[in-house]
N, C-alpha and C positions, 0 to 999 in steps of 0.2 A: 694540474694535479694527480689526475689519474693517470697521465700517459707517464710523470716523472717515475713514480711509484712501480709503474708497470717494464719500464726500462730498468731499471734499478732491480726489481724482484728476477729480471732476466738474467742478468749480466753477472748478479751473485750467487745464480745455481751454476752457470756452465761451465767453471772450473771445476765444481765439485762432482758434478754428474752426469757431463754429456756424453761419457763414454757408455749410459746406461741403454743410450738409442740403437747399439745393435744388439740388443739382448731380447729383443721383440719376439714373443711367443706365436706371433701369428705366422705360421708353418704351415702350408697346404699339403695333405696327405698326397700321397701316392697317385690312389683309385677311390674313388668314390662309389658306394653300393646305392645302386638308386633305388635296388627294393628294401633299403634299411635305412627305416624315417627315421630314427635316432641318428645315426649318421648323417645324413641327408640336415638334420634339423642343426645339429653340431656345426658343420660347415657351413652352412647357409648365416649362423649367427657368427659363425668368424670372419664372413666380408661383411656381414653389416655392422660388426663393431669397427672396421674401419672404411666405415660409412662407403661399399662398394655395392650396391643395390644393384647394379648390372649383372651381378653373379649371382647374388644372394635370392634374387627373388623366383626365377625357376626352381630355386632347391626346395625355397618355402614354400611354394605352389606343388611339388609334388609331394614332400614331408606332408601338406597337409592333407592331401589326397591317401594317401597312405594312414595317416593316424583316424582320417574318418572310418577308413574301411574296419578297422581292428576300434571305435570305439571310444581311443585315448583323446576325451575330451578336454583335458588339460593342454598335453601339447600339440592337439590340431587349433587352439586357438593361438597357442604361441607361433606358432607356423602362420595360422591367418594375420595376425598383429602383424609380423613380421614381413610379409607378402604386402601388405596396404603398406608399410613404411616404404617400402621398396620402391612400390606404384605410386609413392604418394602425390610426385609432380605431375601424375597424368588424371588427378582426381580433384573435387573440390575441397577444400582445408576443413569446411563446415560440416561436409556429412563427415571425414574423417573423424573429426571428433567429438561427432553426434553419435556415431558405428563406438568408437573408444570408451566413450562415457558408458553406451549399454553394455559393453563387456565388461568394464569394472564392477557392476550390479551384479555379475551372476554368481554364483555361490561356488563354482569351482574356479572362481579367480580370486574371493576375497576368500577362502579357507588354503590358498595358494601364494604364499610370500613372494617365492620369485616369480610367481606369473606374475604376480599383481605387482611387483616391481618394474615387469617389463613391460606392461601393459600402461602402466602410469608414467616411462620414459618415453613410450613412442606418443601418449598423450601431449606429453610438456614440449617434446621437438614439435609436435603438429601446433598447440597454441601458441605460440611464440609468436607466430605470423597472424594470428586472426584474436587472442585473446590473452594477451602478457599477464591479468592479473592469475585467471586459472592457470596457467602455466607455472608461474612460479609457485603457487600453492601444489601444485602437482609435483614439482620438483623436491620441493619442501618433503613432502611426503613421502617421495621418491629416496633422496637420500636419508632418512629415518628409518626407511625399512632397510636399506642397502647397511648402515649403521649395524643395525639387529644381526643380521645374516654375515656380518664380517667380509661384507665383497668391496676391498679398497678400493677396486678400480670402477663401481659403479657409485662410490662416495667421491672420489676425483674428479669422475663424472658429471655427476650433480653439482660440485663445487664450482665448474667452472661454468653452468648453465646458468646457475644460482646468481651469479658473478654480473651477468647482462643485467638483473633485475636492481642489484646495488646500485649499478650506474645510472637505469632509470630514474632507481629512487632519490637520485641525488646525493648516494652515500660511497665516494668514489674511491674514499679509504681500503672501506668493508668491498668494496669490489674487487681492486688492484690485489689486496688479501687472498682473497677465496680463488682469484685466474692465476695468481705468481703461486698458490700452493699449489692448482690442481696442473699447470704446467709441469712445476718441479716432481710431484708425486706421477704424473704419467709419463715423464724422461726414466725416474726409478721405476720402473712397472715395465718400461719398454715399450708402452702402447703408443704408438704410431698413431693411429685414429686420432686420437687425445691430444697428443702434439699438436697434430696439423692443425686440430678444430681451433685450439685454446694460441696458440701461435697467430693464427688466423684472426682470432678474437683481440689478442693484443695488438698486433697491427692495426685495426680499426681504429682501437681506440688514440692511438698515437697520430692516425691521420686525424683523426676530430678534434684533437691538439695541434693540428698541424706541424705536426714533427713527423713531414713526411719523408725526408733519410732514415730516420729511425724506424719508421715503420716498411719502407722498403726490406730492412735488414730481418725483420718477421716474415715479410711476405715469401721474401727468398727461401728464409729457411724452410717453411711450412713447404713449395714445391718443391725444395731439394729431398725431403723426407718421402714425398709421395713418389718424387722419381725415383727413389733409393730402394723403398720400400715395396714386395712384390705384392700386388692382389690389391693395395689401394687405391680407394677411388681416386677421381679426379678431384684435386681441389680447387674448386669453383670458386670460394670466398677468396683464396691466395690472389689468383687470376684476376679477379675483380678488386679485388682493395690495391693490387699494385697498381693495375690499368689509372683507379681513379690517384693515386699518389703521383706517377707520373705527370698526367695530365697535369697538376697543382704546381709540378715542376718543370711545367713546361714542355714537355716530350708526348708532345698528342701523337703522332706517328706511332710511336713503338705502344703507347697505352690503346689505340686504335687495332693493331695489330695483336697484343695479347686476350681483348675483348673478340673481336673475331674468331679469334682460337677457342675461347672457353665456349660462345655460341654455338659453333659447328659442333662441339664436343657434348651440347647441351641437346642438340637436336640429334644429335645420333644415340643419344642414351636415352630421349625422350623425359628428359628432366625439364620441364617446361616455366618451373617455379624458377630455374636458374635462367632459360631462356627469357625469362621474362625479365629478370637482373640485369644479365650481356645488353639487352635490346632497350632497358632504359639507357643504361650509362652510355652506349654507344650515342644515344639521342641527345642526352647532355653534352656529350664530347664532341658532336657535330654542330649543337649551338654554338659552344665556344669558341668553334673555329668558325664559325658564319656560314656554315652549311645548312641553314634552316630547312630545306626544302628535305634533307636527308633528316635531319631530328625531328621532323614531324613524322616521316616514313617509318622510324625506328619507334618513334613514344607510342604512335597509333598501333601501330603492331604489338607492344609489350602492354597497352591497355588492354587490348582486344584478349590478349590469351588471359591475364591477371584477373580482368572480368569474370572469365568463364569460368575461370577456377579458385575466385575469393580471396586473391591473394592483396587482402585490403591493402596491406601497410604499401605494397608496393606499387596498387593502383592510385591512391591517393599521391604517391610524389610524383607517381607521373605525369597525373593530371594538372598535379601545379607545375610541372614544368612545359606540358601543353600549351595553359592558357599562358603562361609565361612568354613562349614563342609564338604563339597567336599573334599575340598583341606586337612581339618586337617585328614580325612578319611583314605585317600589313598585306595588303593586297595579294593573291597567287593568280597566276594564267589561270590555272583548272578553276580558280574561285569566279574569278569572272565569266570563263567560257560556263561553268555553272548556270551561272545565273543568267548567260545570253539563249541558252537552250533549254531554259526553264520558260516556255510558252506559254504553260496556264499560272505565272505568277504577273504576264504581264498586265493585266488589266490592273493589279495593285501597282506595280510598281511605275509606268508609264501613262497612269490617271493625270487627266481624263482623255487624254489624245486616245491612246487605246482602249478601245469599250470591249472586245470580242479578241482571244486567240485561240487558233485551235493547231497543233499538228497533224497533219494530214499522211504523210511520208516520211521516212525517213531509212536512210545509212549510213555508214561512218563516215562518211565525206559527206552525204546529201541531204537536206531536210527541204520538205513542201510544210510549205506554213499559207493557213490562212487569217485574216486578219480585218477586223472591221475597225474602222479608225474616223474621230469626227474631231474637225476643226472649225473653230470661231475666228471670221473676222471682218471688220465693217459690219456689226451687228448681224450678221448671214454665218449659220451654223451649217457646215458641209459635210457630208457625212460620205465613205468611200468603201467599198468592198474591195479586198485585192486575194489572189492568190500569187505567192513568191516564191521560190527555187532558191534554194542556199547550196553552194557549193562551199565547201570547207579545205582547205589545204594548211595542215602541219607543216610549215618550212621547217622546224627545228625545234629543240626542249623548249626554247622560249619565243616564238615565235609564231603565229595564227593567222593566216588572210581567211576571211570568208567576201565569197560576191553574193549578193543578192538580186536578181530580177525579178520584178513583175510579169507574171504571164497573164493575169487576169484584172483588169479593171473594172468595176463597173459600180457606178453611183448610185446611194440611196437617196430618192428624190424626197421631200418632207419632213427629214428626220425627225422624231420626237413627235409626231404630231400623228394622228388615228390613221390617216390616209398615206401613211409613207409606206415607199414602194421602190423596190429595185428596177433603175432603168434598165435597159437593154447593153449588154457590154459595150464599150468604149462610146458611150452615147452620154447626152447631157451637157449642161451649161459648165461641168468644171473644165480648167483648162490642164491639167496634169494629165496623161495617157498613159506614161508608163513612168517605172524608177528602177533606178539602178543604184545598188549601196553598196560601197567596197568598204569593208572595216580591217583592220589591222589591228592587233594586238602583239605586246610585245613585254617581257617580264623582265625588267632589269632595275637598279637602283631601290633594290625593296621592294619594289610595287610593280606595277602593270601600266603601260600606257597605253591608250585606246586612239584610234584618230578614225573616225567616220567621216568619207564622200559621198557624195549623194548627186548624181546625175537625173535630172527630169526632163523628159519627152513632153512637153504642151502644144497645143493650138496657139494659132496666132493671136496676139493681142489687135482687138478692133483699135484702130486710129484715136476713134471719138474717147475710147477710155482707156488711152494707153498711160494719160496722164494721173488717173486713178489707181489702176491696176499696176502699171511696171515696177512703182516704189514696194508695192507689197510683196510681189514676185520675185523682185529680190531680198527683201527682206526676210519673208516669211521660212524658206528654207533653210537660212543661218540659224535663227531663231529655235526651229524643230532641233535641229541636230546638236545647239547648245542645251536645250532641254535632255534632250536623252540621253548625253553623254554625261548630266547633271543629275538624272535621274538615277543612271545607272552606277554612278559613284555612291550616291548616297544609298542605292541599295545593297553593293556589296559589305560598304562601311558595315552599315547595320548589321548583317550576317554573320560578321565578324568579330562583331560586341556582343553578339547572341550565341556563337559558339562559345567563344571565349567566357562570358557569365555561366553559362553551362557548363563546360568543361571546369571551372574552378568551382561550381558547387557540387560534380559528382566528386570530385577533392577531397574536397569537405566532409560528405558524409562517408567516403570510403575511409576519411581518416580518424572518424569519431565512431566507426565500429570496434 
């Protein structure tokens, strides 16, 4: 319903007022006096109005300094709030919201309606990401003040933002009326920034209704206005929305190219919120085309940025995406290698065979490990302490080989008894002198194949005992290898389940903030 109303609102308005776009008043002055704070503030506001924080930020910073020197508190606050909004995506939204709440309580703000409108709008733009109910109240108050002041363009901007809450509240008819009216008035006033934002919002609404072809029309129009209008900020929402629609229509390569462009621009402009969004969408795209490794890389990067800056809505969505990808992916080569290299956990993973494990030495492709292993056979408990040298070779992105060679084997006599003691190296009744283990790991078919081979050098078995020991000597290594593989598989599976659960819980917490 919302999509249909929005679509009709746009096409009904186009024949009447399409030409108004050319009358945009957003004209750059020939020069800016960097010692005139009021001119700086006006120029910064002009950039901010078209969502060009890259240009607005330095002007606000300079204006704030100059107003502070002259004691002009109202304009100093105006410039300070503008600067914070310009830098918003490099800061915690929670911190920004708290700061703006403090500013709203200052007498100079309470007694200056235009300044209060400015601070309320800044807080409304901030709180939409972290506290929608607060943002709704702020935009309602901002609209009321704008109406009293006769600020028609601010009324238009407030109506556009309030449309979001109409949609969230389930009142799609009112939401469509608000956004349609806001777009029409933005075109009448030549408000290029408003047109771009409202076109993006309508496009997103149509995409939600799965009217992707119609959504593309709005995204393309927003991108065209941004390209044709001097000084307008980069239309991130249009790029992101268009990419999402293209992916839904099966154009994955084109969607990826758009998102990479948006990500590159966001990184250049230090727009970490849009970096998070682009990374999240790239992760979702990679998942849909079956590239789970890239999906995890993109999504984990998005989650890291979003968590650091308090982008709870995006973090929640990213974590849900990650949990799904983790479950779909199965084991990865990194997961298995990480487990095999975590010697502190061997006691738990390979219980009861491994009693002690410690890493003695390590480089990128070499490890030296100490192990104490215990094995029972024929009611006899044998214990042996070894030092093993492990050489690791990464064949390619999907294959790793490792060769483990025992360089010291020392039997523990009377293990588990008060008089247990280590025998001299290479002495004792045990039959194994040295072991060589070859491990091959290969990632394919949605998981990891692990192949183990073991070669043991033993003493000769006395002829009189061969009938007893020979079957055991042949069977025991196979049993050990099978148990080791099963224990490794169980540990990796459990690790994946725990990671998925943790990710889902993080997503649920973020979603409820």
